[in-house]
C-alpha positions as CSV (number, residue, x, y, z in Angstrom):
1,X,4.2,-9.7,16.3
2,X,7.6,-8.7,15.1
3,X,8.9,-5.2,14.8
4,X,8.7,-5.5,11.0
5,X,5.0,-6.4,11.2
6,X,4.4,-3.4,13.5
7,X,6.2,-1.1,11.1
8,X,4.2,-2.5,8.2
9,X,1.0,-1.9,10.1
10,X,2.1,1.8,10.5
11,X,2.9,2.0,6.8
12,X,-0.3,0.4,5.6
13,X,-2.3,2.6,8.1
14,X,-0.6,5.7,6.7
15,X,-1.2,4.6,3.1
16,X,-4.9,4.0,3.8
17,X,-5.6,7.7,3.6
18,X,-5.9,9.3,0.1
19,X,-4.5,12.6,1.3
20,X,-1.4,11.0,2.7
21,X,-0.9,9.1,-0.6
22,X,-1.2,12.3,-2.5
23,X,1.4,13.9,-0.2
24,X,3.7,11.0,-0.8
25,X,3.2,11.4,-4.6
26,X,4.1,15.1,-4.3
27,X,7.2,14.3,-2.2
28,X,8.3,11.8,-4.8
29,X,9.1,14.8,-7.0
30,X,11.2,16.4,-4.3
31,X,11.1,18.0,-0.9
32,X,8.4,20.4,0.1
33,X,7.3,22.5,3.0
34,X,4.0,22.1,4.9
35,X,2.7,25.2,3.1
36,X,3.6,23.8,-0.3
37,X,2.0,20.5,0.5
38,X,-1.2,22.1,1.8
39,X,-1.7,24.2,-1.4
40,X,-3.7,21.6,-3.5
41,X,-5.9,20.5,-0.5
42,X,-9.0,22.2,0.9
43,X,-7.6,22.0,4.4
44,X,-5.5,24.0,6.8
45,X,-1.8,23.7,7.2
46,X,-2.5,22.2,10.7
47,X,-4.6,19.4,9.2
48,X,-1.8,18.7,6.7
49,X,0.7,18.7,9.6
50,X,-1.4,16.0,11.3
51,X,-1.1,13.9,8.1
52,X,2.6,14.5,8.0
53,X,2.9,13.3,11.6
54,X,1.3,10.0,10.7
55,X,3.7,9.7,7.7
56,X,6.6,10.6,9.9
57,X,5.6,8.0,12.5
58,X,5.5,5.4,9.7
59,X,8.9,6.6,8.7
60,X,7.7,7.3,5.2
61,X,8.9,10.9,5.4
62,X,11.4,12.9,7.4
63,X,11.7,16.6,8.0
64,X,15.0,18.4,7.5
65,X,15.9,21.9,8.8
66,X,16.8,24.6,6.3
67,X,17.1,28.0,8.0
68,X,13.6,28.8,9.1
69,X,11.8,26.1,7.2
70,X,11.4,22.3,7.8
71,X,11.0,20.7,4.4
72,X,9.6,17.2,4.2
73,X,11.5,14.5,2.3
74,X,10.3,11.1,1.1
75,X,12.0,8.2,2.9
76,X,11.5,5.1,0.6
77,X,12.9,2.4,3.0
78,X,9.6,1.5,4.7
79,X,7.7,1.9,1.4
80,X,10.2,-0.6,-0.1
81,X,9.6,-3.0,2.8
82,X,5.8,-2.8,2.2
83,X,6.3,-3.3,-1.5
84,X,8.4,-6.4,-0.8
85,X,5.8,-7.8,1.6
86,X,3.1,-7.3,-1.0
87,X,5.2,-8.9,-3.7
88,X,5.9,-12.0,-1.5
89,X,2.3,-12.4,-0.7
90,X,1.1,-11.7,-4.2
91,X,3.0,-14.8,-5.3
92,X,1.3,-16.9,-2.6
93,X,-2.1,-15.6,-3.5
94,X,-1.5,-16.1,-7.2
95,X,-0.4,-19.7,-6.6
96,X,-3.5,-20.3,-4.5
97,X,-5.7,-18.7,-7.2
98,X,-4.0,-20.9,-9.9
99,X,-4.6,-24.0,-7.8
100,X,-8.3,-23.0,-7.3
101,X,-8.7,-22.5,-11.0
102,X,-7.2,-26.0,-11.7
103,X,-9.5,-27.5,-9.1
104,X,-12.6,-25.8,-10.5
105,X,-11.7,-26.8,-14.0
106,X,-11.3,-30.4,-12.8
107,X,-14.7,-30.3,-11.1
108,X,-16.3,-28.8,-14.2
109,X,-14.7,-31.5,-16.4
110,X,-15.9,-34.3,-14.0
111,X,-19.4,-32.7,-13.9
112,X,-19.5,-32.6,-17.7
113,X,-18.3,-36.2,-17.9
114,X,-20.9,-37.3,-15.3
115,X,-23.7,-35.5,-17.0
116,X,-22.8,-37.1,-20.4
117,X,-22.7,-40.6,-18.8
118,X,-26.2,-40.2,-17.2
119,X,-27.7,-38.9,-20.4
120,X,-26.4,-41.7,-22.5
121,X,-28.9,-44.6,-23.3
């Protein structure tokens, strides 16, 4: 496994949770403190902090220091890497799907042709 694969695993694991995705959506609009991020959720700031730690480990966010607070900031680099991976693999999957469609169409055509031949007098 390469370092990139491991980083992608961290990113996809972080994105698997709907709360973390919501946090990222909020941070896309600008930096926010833990308290600000916790507001829309029915959970404690400590629970939100645990989600932030996962996002930080995946390098999807960073925390800056401004006086007494530590606002969180979206870091799009690893998110871009995940998007690139998905895009590359989407092309492969789409090509395979297209080939499967062609193969199934050929089988259906052969089946129709075979059925007509056996039903002819």
